[in-house]
C-alpha positions as CSV (number, residue, x, y, z in Angstrom):
1,M,4.9,-21.7,-15.9
2,S,4.9,-22.2,-19.6
3,R,3.1,-19.4,-21.6
4,K,-0.4,-20.3,-23.0
5,R,-0.8,-20.2,-26.7
6,V,-3.4,-17.7,-27.8
7,G,-5.4,-17.5,-31.0
8,I,-7.3,-14.2,-31.6
9,L,-10.3,-14.1,-34.0
10,I,-11.0,-10.9,-35.8
11,S,-13.1,-9.6,-38.6
12,G,-11.9,-5.9,-38.9
13,R,-9.1,-3.6,-37.7
14,G,-8.4,-5.3,-34.5
15,S,-7.6,-2.7,-32.0
16,N,-8.1,-5.0,-29.1
17,M,-6.1,-7.4,-30.8
18,A,-3.3,-4.9,-31.1
19,A,-3.6,-4.3,-27.3
20,L,-3.3,-7.9,-26.5
21,I,-0.3,-8.3,-28.8
22,E,1.4,-5.4,-27.1
23,A,0.7,-6.9,-23.6
24,A,2.0,-10.2,-24.6
25,Q,5.4,-8.7,-25.6
26,G,6.2,-8.3,-21.9
27,K,8.6,-11.0,-20.8
28,D,6.6,-11.9,-17.7
29,Y,3.1,-12.1,-19.5
30,P,1.8,-15.5,-19.2
31,A,0.4,-15.7,-22.6
32,E,1.8,-15.8,-26.3
33,I,-0.2,-14.5,-29.3
34,V,0.7,-17.3,-31.8
35,L,-2.1,-16.8,-34.4
36,V,-4.5,-14.3,-35.6
37,A,-7.4,-15.6,-37.8
38,S,-10.1,-13.8,-39.6
39,N,-13.3,-14.7,-41.5
40,R,-12.6,-11.8,-43.7
41,P,-9.4,-11.7,-46.1
42,D,-9.5,-7.9,-46.1
43,A,-9.5,-7.5,-42.4
44,G,-7.0,-4.8,-41.4
45,G,-5.9,-6.4,-38.3
46,L,-4.3,-9.2,-40.5
47,Q,-1.6,-6.8,-41.6
48,T,-1.1,-5.6,-38.1
49,A,-0.6,-9.1,-36.9
50,R,2.0,-9.9,-39.7
51,A,3.9,-6.9,-39.1
52,A,4.3,-8.1,-35.4
53,G,5.5,-11.4,-36.7
54,I,2.4,-13.3,-35.9
55,T,1.1,-16.2,-37.9
56,T,-2.2,-15.2,-39.7
57,A,-5.0,-17.4,-41.3
58,V,-8.2,-16.6,-43.1
59,V,-11.3,-18.9,-43.1
60,D,-13.5,-17.0,-45.4
61,H,-17.2,-17.5,-44.2
62,T,-18.5,-16.6,-47.7
63,N,-17.0,-19.8,-49.1
64,Y,-19.2,-21.8,-47.0
65,G,-22.6,-20.2,-47.9
66,K,-25.2,-21.1,-45.4
67,D,-23.0,-24.0,-44.2
68,R,-22.1,-22.7,-40.7
69,A,-21.2,-26.1,-39.4
70,G,-18.6,-26.2,-42.3
71,F,-17.1,-22.9,-41.6
72,E,-16.8,-23.6,-37.9
73,R,-15.2,-26.9,-38.3
74,A,-12.6,-25.4,-40.7
75,L,-12.0,-22.7,-38.2
76,Q,-11.7,-25.2,-35.4
77,A,-9.2,-27.2,-37.5
78,V,-6.9,-24.1,-37.8
79,L,-7.0,-23.6,-34.0
80,E,-6.3,-27.2,-33.4
81,K,-3.4,-27.0,-36.0
82,H,-1.8,-24.2,-34.0
83,R,-2.2,-25.8,-30.7
84,I,-4.3,-23.1,-29.2
85,D,-4.9,-23.0,-25.5
86,I,-7.0,-20.0,-25.3
87,V,-9.2,-18.1,-27.9
88,C,-9.8,-14.4,-27.7
89,L,-12.5,-12.8,-29.9
90,A,-11.6,-9.2,-30.7
91,G,-14.3,-7.8,-33.1
92,F,-15.0,-11.1,-34.6
93,M,-18.5,-10.6,-36.3
94,R,-19.8,-14.0,-36.2
95,L,-22.4,-15.6,-34.0
96,L,-20.9,-18.9,-33.0
97,T,-22.9,-22.0,-32.6
98,P,-23.2,-24.2,-29.4
99,W,-20.9,-26.6,-31.0
100,L,-17.9,-24.3,-31.5
101,V,-18.4,-22.8,-28.2
102,G,-18.5,-26.1,-26.5
103,Q,-14.9,-26.9,-27.9
104,W,-13.6,-24.0,-25.7
105,P,-15.2,-24.2,-22.2
106,N,-14.0,-21.3,-19.9
107,R,-11.1,-20.9,-22.7
108,M,-12.9,-18.5,-25.1
109,L,-12.9,-14.8,-24.1
110,N,-14.9,-11.9,-25.6
111,I,-14.8,-8.1,-25.0
112,H,-18.0,-6.3,-25.0
113,P,-18.5,-2.5,-25.0
114,A,-21.0,-2.2,-22.2
115,L,-21.3,-3.1,-18.5
116,L,-23.0,-6.5,-18.9
117,P,-25.7,-7.8,-18.3
118,A,-26.8,-4.4,-19.7
119,F,-26.9,-3.6,-23.2
120,K,-26.2,-6.9,-24.9
121,G,-25.8,-7.0,-28.6
122,L,-24.9,-4.1,-30.9
123,D,-25.1,-0.2,-30.7
124,T,-24.4,-0.2,-27.0
125,H,-23.1,3.3,-26.8
126,R,-26.2,4.8,-28.5
127,R,-28.5,2.7,-26.2
128,A,-26.6,3.6,-23.2
129,L,-27.2,7.3,-24.0
130,E,-30.7,6.9,-25.0
131,A,-31.3,5.1,-21.6
132,G,-29.6,8.1,-19.7
133,V,-27.3,5.9,-17.8
134,K,-24.6,7.7,-15.6
135,I,-22.1,4.9,-15.7
136,H,-21.0,2.9,-18.6
137,G,-18.0,0.7,-19.7
138,A,-16.7,-2.5,-21.0
139,T,-16.8,-6.2,-20.0
140,V,-14.5,-9.2,-20.6
141,H,-16.5,-12.6,-20.3
142,F,-16.2,-16.1,-21.1
143,V,-18.2,-17.1,-24.3
144,V,-21.2,-19.3,-23.8
145,P,-23.9,-20.2,-26.5
146,E,-26.2,-17.3,-25.5
147,M,-25.0,-14.0,-26.7
148,D,-23.0,-11.7,-24.3
149,S,-24.2,-13.9,-21.4
150,G,-21.1,-15.8,-20.1
151,P,-19.4,-15.5,-16.7
152,I,-17.8,-12.0,-16.4
153,V,-14.1,-12.0,-15.9
154,A,-13.3,-8.3,-15.6
155,Q,-15.2,-4.8,-16.2
156,G,-14.0,-1.3,-16.2
157,A,-16.3,1.7,-16.0
158,L,-16.6,5.3,-16.6
159,A,-18.8,8.2,-15.9
160,V,-21.0,9.3,-18.7
161,R,-20.7,13.0,-19.5
162,D,-23.6,15.4,-20.1
163,D,-22.1,16.3,-23.3
164,D,-21.1,12.8,-24.6
165,S,-22.0,11.9,-28.2
166,E,-21.9,8.2,-29.3
167,E,-18.6,8.9,-30.9
168,S,-17.0,10.4,-27.8
169,L,-18.3,7.8,-25.4
170,A,-17.1,4.9,-27.8
171,A,-13.7,6.7,-28.0
172,R,-13.3,6.7,-24.1
173,V,-14.8,3.1,-23.7
174,I,-12.3,1.7,-26.1
175,R,-9.3,2.8,-24.0
176,I,-11.1,0.9,-21.1
177,E,-11.2,-2.3,-23.5
178,H,-7.6,-1.9,-24.3
179,R,-6.8,-2.0,-20.4
180,I,-9.0,-4.9,-19.3
181,Y,-8.7,-7.4,-22.0
182,P,-5.0,-7.8,-21.6
183,L,-5.5,-8.1,-17.8
184,A,-8.3,-10.7,-18.2
185,L,-6.3,-12.8,-20.5
186,Q,-3.5,-12.7,-18.1
187,L,-5.6,-13.9,-15.2
188,V,-7.0,-16.7,-17.2
189,A,-3.6,-17.7,-18.6
190,E,-2.2,-17.7,-15.0
191,G,-5.0,-20.2,-14.0
192,R,-6.4,-17.7,-11.5
193,V,-10.0,-17.6,-12.8
194,G,-12.5,-20.3,-11.7
195,V,-16.1,-20.6,-12.7
196,A,-18.6,-21.7,-10.1
197,G,-22.6,-21.2,-10.5
198,G,-22.1,-19.2,-13.5
199,R,-19.8,-16.7,-11.8
200,C,-16.1,-16.1,-12.0
201,R,-14.0,-16.2,-8.9
202,I,-10.5,-14.8,-9.2
203,A,-7.8,-15.9,-7.0
204,G,-5.9,-13.1,-5.3
205,A,-8.0,-10.2,-6.8
206,P,-9.7,-7.7,-4.7
207,M,-13.5,-8.4,-5.2
208,T,-16.8,-7.0,-3.9
209,D,-18.6,-10.0,-5.4
210,E,-17.5,-12.6,-7.8
211,V,-16.6,-9.9,-10.4
212,F,-13.1,-8.3,-10.6
213,L,-13.9,-4.6,-11.3
214,V,-11.1,-2.5,-12.8
215,P,-11.0,1.0,-11.0
216,R,-13.3,3.4,-12.7
217,A,-11.4,5.5,-15.1
218,P,-11.6,9.5,-14.8
219,A,-14.6,11.2,-16.2
């Protein structure tokens, strides 16, 4: 099986990007990171990608003012130029329009720091603590036009500690993110993820429902 060509979109330091790059260095990994693109020329992750020998690109959204369509068409042109098969969002802080999402049906992944469908949007760790939840975690899902609502590919969970702060919870959740994002990309690149009725089914994966659940991390 030929390796899938992956483009990663970032806006900042790209810690999940780094986890994907590291995973893709395995000789048996079914995906190759061939492009890291950012909407911010000062994104720290661009230097990390260059140090790993990966081509980088910048499509600065500020050059387009309120022309979201123009920005997205320029971004799409970069992805097409590099013959990207799968797009991974890794801290890409731009809301995408239905047009761009529609170019990548079941081929655009995102990582979210919560157990979706709970706590969509921002400030997930603070909101989880305020809600008093006992279990928290992270989710990899396909991107659809509605924010944080696409079919779930993988989730990882941990127990919330009584003494957790927003910072300590975030630090533990990001370790889960770094585990499940490479796993989810692997499953998609291997062609093992199917979507039916808005849910993912994963060939050969242990399931309790249609969602592949990574074993819970130690508390």
